[in-house]
N, C-alpha and C positions, 0 to 999 in steps of 0.2 A: 460234624456234617460239613462237607465242602460247600463253599459258596458257588453258586451257579451263575455265571455271567450271562447266561441266556434267559434269565428270568424276565418275563415281559414287563416292560415299564408301564406305569399308569399313564393314561392319556393326559396330556397337558391341556389346561383350559385356554381357549383362544377367545379373546374379546371381540374378534371379528364377527363371531356368530351373534353376539348381542346386537351389533349394528344391523345385521341382516334381519333379525327378528323384529327390532324396532321399526325398520323400514317396511317390512311386510305388514305389520299391524297398522301403521299410518296409512299405507296404501289401501288396505281393506276398509278402514274407516272412511277414507276419502271416496271410495267407489260406492259404498253403501249408504252414504249420506249421513255419517256420524250418528248422533243420538236419535235422529228421527227414525232411523231404520230399526230401532229397538222398541218402538211404541206401536200400538195398533194403527192401521192405516186410516187416514182421514179423507181419502179420496175414493169415490165409488163410481165404477163404470156402469152406465145404464144405457138402455135403448133410446132411440130418438123419440119414440112415443112417450116413454116415461119422462124424458126430459121436458117434453111439451107440457105434460100434466103438472110437473113441478113448477113450471113458469106460470101456468094458468092459476095455480093455487097461491102464487105470490111468494114462493120459496126463494127466488133468486135475488141476490144482492148486487152482483156485478158479473160480467161475462167476458171471457177471453177466448177468441177464436183464432186458431192456427190454420191459415189457408194452405200451407204446404202439406200438413198432415190431415187436414179435413176434420179436425177435432175442435170441440167447443167445451171449455171448462167454466162451470158456473159456481161461484162461491155462494154458499147458503147464508141466509139470515140467521142470527143466533137463536131466535125463538123457534126455528124449525129444524134445529140440529137433530133432535131426538126422533122427529118424524121420519128422517131419512136413515139415521143410524140408531135404531132402537136399542141395540145391545151395548152401546158405548156412551157412557155418561161423562167421561173426562176428556175435555178438548182444550186443556190449558196450553196456550202458546201455539195452537193450531188453527187452521182455517179450513173447516170441512167444506168439501166441494164435490160436485158430480161432473163426470166427463162422458161425452157421447160423440158419435160420428154423425155429422150433419150431411144432408144430401148435396146442398150447394149453398154458396154464399148468398145468392139472390133469395132463395126460399127462406133461409135463416133470417135475412133482413126483413122480409115481408111478415114472417111470423112474429118477430120481436116488435115491429112497428104496430101490428094489430093489437098485441097484448099491452103495449105501452099506451095505446089509445083507450083500451078498456080499463087501464089503471092497475093491471096485474104485475107489470114489470116497470120499475122506476130507476134501475141501476144503469151504470155505464157499460158500453160495449166497446171492446178494444180488439183490434185485429193485429196479428203479427205473422211474419213469414220466416220460419226457422227450418233449416236444413239439417239432415243427419250429420253429426260430427264424424270426421274421419277417425281411423284407428290411432293416428299419431297425435290427435288432439289430447288424448289422455297423457301422453308423455310430456307434452308442453305444459299441462296443468301441474304435473308433479315435478317438473324440472327444477324449480327453485328449492323444493324440499331435498331433492337428490344432491344439488350443489352444496347445500348446507351440510348434509351428512358426509359427503366426500371431503369437504373442506375441514370438517372436524377430525376425520381420520388422518388427513394430511398433517394437520397441526400436531396431533398426538404423536405421529411417527417422527416428525421433525424434532419435537421436544425430547423424544426418547433417544435421539442420536442414531437412529437407524438400527438395522439388525446387527448383531454381534455374536460371534462364536462363543465368547466367554460368558455371555449373559449379562454383562455389566451395563450395557447401554441399549440392548435390543429389546424388541417386543413392546407392546403397548404400555407395560408397567415401567418402561425405561425412563419415564419422567422423574421417577424417584432417584435415578442415578445422575441427575444433572450436576450434582456436587462432586462427582468423581473426577479425578485428575485426567487431563487429556494429554499427558506427556507421552511422547513416542519412545518406546523402549527398544534399545539395541542390545540384544543379549550378548553374553560373553562369547568371543570368537567371531561375531558377525561384523565388527568394526574393521574395515579394510584400510582406513587412513592411518598412516604413521608419520613420524617426524621426517621421513624421506620425502613425503609429499608436501611438506611445508618448507618453502625456501625463503630466504631473505629475512628471517626473524630469529636470528641466532640468540639475541639477548632474551627475547621472550621465551624461546625454547629452553634456555638455561634456567629461567625462573621456574618453569613448570616441571622441570626434570625431577625436582625433589618430590613433587606430588606423585609422579609416576613411581619413584623409588619407594615411597611410603605404601602405595597400593600393592606393590609387588612384595615388599618385605617390611611389614609394619613393626615387627618385633625389634628390628634394628634401632628404631627410634624410641619405642615405648620402654624398652629395657633401661635406657639411660634417663628416663623420666621426662623426655621431651614431649612437647605437644605439637602435633602437626597442625598447620593452619586449617581452619574449618572451611574457609572459602577464599577464592581468588577472583578478583574483578579484572577482566580484560578491558582496557580502555584504549580507544584509538579511533581514527577517522573511519568512515565506511569503506569497505572493500579491502581492508588490510589483512584479513585472514583470521579474525578473532574466532569465528565459528569453526573454521578449519583447524585451528590450533586446539580447540576444545575436543574435537573429534579425534585428533591425533593423540591427545593425552589418553583418551579411552582406548584407542587402538594399541598404544604402546603398553599400557597397564593391563590390557586384556581383561577388562571388568565390564559389567553392565553399565549402560549409558542411558540416562533419562534426559530427553531433550524436549523443550517447549519454549514458547515465547511468553514474554511478560503479559501480553494482552490476552493470553488464554486463561488467565486467572479471573479476570473481571468480566462479569456478565450483567445483564439487565436485572437479574434476580438478586435480591438482597441476601447476603450470606453465602452465596455460591463461591466467591473467591476464597474466602477463609476455609470453606469445606474442601476445596480442591487443593489448597496448600497442605492441609492435614493429610489428605489421602495420598498426595505425592510423597511426603516424607514417610508415611507408613509403608508404602510400597518400596521406597528406597532402603529402609531398614531391613525389610525382608530379603532384599537382594544384596545386602552388604557383603563385601566392600563394593562400592559402586560410585558413580559420578552423576550429579544432577547439574544439567546445563540449562540456564535460563537466558535466552537471547533477548536483547532489547529490554533489560530489566527496568529501564527508566519509565516504562509504561505503568508499572505498579510501584516502583520505589521512589517516586518523586517526593520531595520534602513535604512534610505535613504542616498544616497550620498556616499556609500562605494564602489560602482562599477560604472565604466564609460561605462558599457555595455548598448547598446541601445536595442530596440525591446521589448521583454517580460518584461525586467526590468522596462522600462518606463511605461508600462501598469500597472504593480504592484504598482509602486509609485503613479500613477494617482488614482488608486483605494484606496490606503491608504490616499491620500489627501482628497478624497471625504468622506471617513470614519471619518477622523478627523473633517471635516467641519460639518457633520451630528451630530456627538456626541456633538459638542460644539454649535450646532445651535438650536436644539429644546428647548422648554421651560423648566425651572428648575423643575416645578411641573407637567409636562405633564403625568407622570405616566408610562413612558417607561424606564425600567432599563436594562442595558446591562451587561450580564455575559459572560466572555470569559475564555478559558482554554488554557494553554500551558505548556510545560515542558522546554522551552527555553526562559525564560523571559529576559535573559541577551542580547539577540540579537534584542529585540523589540525597536522600535523607541522611543526616549525620549518624543517626543510630544504626543505619545499615552498614556504614563504613567503619564502625569502631572495631577495636580489637576484640576477637572472639566471634565475629561474624565474617565479614570480608576483611581478613587480616592484611591481605596484600593487594596492591593495585599494580597490575602488570601492564605497562604501556606498550602497545603495539602500534608503532609509528609508521609513517610512510617510508618505504625503502629508499636507501641511498643508492648511488650508482652501482656499487659492487653487489648490493643485495638485489637490485633489479636484474643484473646479469644472471644471478642464480635463479631468479623467478622465470626469466626467459628460458633457461635451460629446462626447467620443469615443464613449461607449457609447450615447448617446441618438440617434445618427445614424439607425440603422435603425428607431427606435421612433416611432410616431405619438403624439407628446406634445401635451398641451393648450397653447394659445397663452399662457395666463397662468402657465405653470410657471416658478417662480423657482429658478434654479440656485444662487443664493447661499443660499437657504433650505435646499436639499437638502445642500449642502456643509457647512452648520453642523449639520445633523441627523445627520451621519455621522462623528463624531470617532473617530479610531483605526481607520477602515476602510482596508483596502488596496485596490489596484486590482482584485483579484479579488473582494473583497467588494462593491465598487461595481458591478461587472459583474453580480454576483448580485442586487443590489438592483434594477437596471434590468430584468433578466429576470423577477424575481419580481413587480415592479409590473405588467409587461405581462401576466403570467399572471393576476394578480388582476383587472385591468381586463377581460380577456376573460371571466373567470369571472362577472363581474357584468354583462356585456353592454354595456360602455362602448365608444364609438367611438374615444376617445382615452385616453391614460394621464394621469391628473390628479394633483394634489398629494396627495389623500387616498390614492390607490393607492400612491404612493411611501411615505407614512407607514405605511401598513399593511404594506408590504414590509419597511421598516426594523424595525417592531415584530416581525414574523414572524421575521426573522433573528436579532435580538438576544434576544428573550424566548421565542420558540417559538410554537407554534400555540395559539390561544385554546381553552380548555376551558370553554365556557359550560354544558356539561351537568353539570359537577361540582357536587354538592349540598353546600351549606353552611348551617348554622343561622344564625339572625339574630344570635346572640351572637358566632359566629365572624366573620361579616361585619363586625360593629361593631368587633371587635378589630383586624381587618386594616385597616379604614378609619382607625382611630385611629393605627395603626402607620405607615401610609403618609403620613398627614397630618402626623405628627410629623417625618418626614424633610423634607417640603416646607416646613414652618414654620421649622425650624431652619436649613436651607440658605438660605432666603430672607433671613434676618436676619444671616447671617455674611458678612463681606466676601469672604473667599477661598474660600468654598464654591462648588461648581459651580452655575451658574444652572439653574433648573428648566425642563424642557420639558413633561413630561406625567407624570401619576400615574394608575394604574389599579388596581382591585382585582379585575379579571377574571383568573382563573387562566391562566397561560401556562407551558407546560412543567411543571417541578416547582415553580414559584413560585406562591404564592397571590395575590401582588400584586407590582407592579413600578413603579419610578419611573425616568424618563428625564431625564438631566441633560446639559448642554452643557459638558463639561470644557474648561478653558483649556489650550491647547497651549503649554505652557511649555518653555523650554530648561533652566531650573533651577527648583527648588522650594525655598521657604524653610520654616523650621520653623513659622512662623505659618500658612502655607498648609496644611501637613500637619495641624496641630492643628485648624483649622477643618473640614477634610474629615473628620477623625476624629470631631469633635463632631456633624457632620451625619449621619454613619453611625450613631451611637448614638442619634439622635433617635427612631427607631422604638421601641426597647426602653424609652427613658425615657418616651415617651408611654403605652405600655402600663402601666407601673408607676404613673404619676401618675393616669391617668383610668380605669383598670379595677381597680386594687388588686392586680394579680397580673402575672406575666410568663409568656411562652409560648415554645414552641420555634420560633416564626416568625423569631426574630432570629439564628438560627445562622449564616447566611451573613454577616450584618453583623458578628457577633462574630469570625468567622474573619478577615475582611478587616482589622478593627481590630487584632487581635492580631498579625498579620503585619506590619502597618505600624508598630506600636509597637516590635516587635523590630528591624525594619530601621533605624528612627530611632536606637535606642539602641546596638545592637551593630555597625551598619555605618556610620552617618552621624555618629556622635559628637554627638548632640543631647540628651545627658543632663546633668543638673546634677551628679550624682555621678561619672559617667564621661565627662567632656567630651573631645572631640577624639581619640577612640580608635575604631579600625576593626578588627574581628575577622573581617573577610571573608577567606575562604580559597578561592582559585580552583582549587586542586588537587582534582579530583574523586575521587582515590584516597587522600586524606588521611583517616585514621580517628581522628585525635585533635583535640579542640577546642583552638583556639589561646589558651585562657585557663583560669584555675584554677577550682576549685570555689567559692571565695569570690567571684570575679568573676561566676560564673554566678548565684549567689544575689543579688548586687547588680543584675544585669541583670533578673532576674525581679522584684525589688522595684521597680525603676524602671518596668518595664512596667506593673505593677499600679497604681503611683501615677499614671502618665500617663493610663491609661484611666479610672481613678476620677475624676480631675480633669475630664476632658472629659465624662464621664457626668453629673457634678454640674452642669457648665456647661450641658449640654443640658436638664436638668431645670429649672434656674433660668430659662432662656429660655422654655421651654414654660409654666411657671407664670405668667410675665409676659404671654405672648401666648395665654392659654388660650381667650379668647373667639374670636379668629380661628381658632385650631386647631379648636375645636368646629364652627365654620361650615364649614371645609374638610372635616372628617370627615363632616358631614351631607350635603354635596354629593356626596362620594364614595359614600355609601350610596345616595343617590337616583339618581345618574347613572352610577356605577361608573367614571367617568373625569373628571379635571380637567386643565386646561391652565394655562400660565403666566399667561394673562389672568385666570383665575378667582382665582389667588393675588394678582395685582396689584390686583384690585377689592377684596379684603379688606384687605390689608396696605399697599397703595400701591406705587408704583414703587420698584424698588431704586436706591439712589443710586450704585451702582458699575457700571462698564462693564468687561466681560471683555476679555481680550486678543484673543480670536477676533473679537469685534465690532469692536475697534479695527483689526484687520487688514483686515476687510471694508470698513470706512469709508475706510481709506487707499487700498484698491484702487479703490473707487468714485470717490474724489477724483482719483486719478491718471488714471482713464479719462475723467472729465469734462474735466480739463485737456488731455489729449491730443486730445479732440474739438474743444475751443476752438481749439487751435493749427492743426488742420486747417481 
């Protein structure tokens, strides 16, 4: 017998009807007076003549008169209940009474006073004035109950995760699916990101290429007895493209891709995190070969045993334990590879980083000048840029920028160009975007006195002068005294992208940083609060040189750095602390005196620079070169670009 797809399905049970039935029953009980509506009535309506007879016979205990309705309700004395209600012998919890329509309040008062004088009525008389309740008063009475019912329905639906087409999280019974994985699945063929979209990370791409090859051709490795790494940890600063690189791996390998954050595992319910880990790996095995990507894994992978705090910390550790078990539990060649990303690898649990779990740590560092140029090429594809735009210049102007920062620069430059009505995005738009991101928005409306403006100009010109005449100081790009953000003035430099830094280079940078405060003291006779940021940077640098890098004359070759974040004791004595403080003061004082001596020697050029700053509010490296001449030193960044250009020219000649 053939199966008929048109067979009617059984109706599914909906819990919403239960809520409606409960609400209807409660409303009925509320209207009818609950339990009293189910018992015989204890109130009898009589004529005014009968009412008078009951009062004369002494049946009345107390009386309540309603002037608005013209009714009088008299409660009966217990010994006369059966005289009025002969067929009802059970009055537990009730107050039998009679109700009548009286002619007027005056006549009722006269009658009651007369009977009180005769001794027939000794109870109290109360008057009230009630009006007929409007129709909406019923809604006000049941409003709290309705709010409770709707709040319960809302909570149930929120806990169920909303409606779902696959039935895993939808419907009122979805509360039982709270332990299901919340990973977002990108099916095979849906991933559009490839290695072409990832620029500036050639080293990292080379590391993950082997993972792509394994997912495409696993037999090539398993036939030789090799074991592919089960997991790879992408480590690097924020915005360097760790998540993008993981997506590119899935796109290149053309396999399913499970993506979720480390915080998605941990919930307020105990045991949910471990359940979600199990469900994630179960689904991944069904989709094998595939990739699991856990972003910000430090949310769940923090080292265990450092805190004795219970509660949420225990739940996080249970989740981590389950993750460790699952990573070490599935088969070696099951085809499930785990990628994770973090910028805090130092706080991860050591068991998570051991061989067999995250076998490799792939460092995704900030791009260098050549890599920044490649990133600019990717993000400038959809932008209408000017024909004369120099990408080498842009890459030099963005030292220390990550891929996300460069994307932000390109977008900000396009917005600035559109704001000014330009048809293309030019070099000036990009410079304005870089200034906007680094220094903040210009505050041209901030009012400054001429004395304040002169002090700021002398300060910034001091930085420019000192840095220009020191070999290892960063080359100047631009100086401005237009307020940006919280700064009253700013200077942009082109830092050398070094792999190691010498003591002489650090001292030159320290001297250049102190040039602003030295210029204030030399040429104004006083010092101001404008150098606070400079002093903070210099102090931190001096302490790191002496306490961490061993660059002190009295404390040479010693490092007091302690990587344990829960260590509350200093790793040196009080006498050593005093020596560190003394060495820091000596080092800063020497560089400050050096900056003052250099400014005294170049005071004429410094005065010219300060005057240009006061007049134009901005100076560039060309202005400093016109005053002091060309710098005799070439920075490492410029050398890298020159080498790149020479290699490109040689390649074109071979072609």
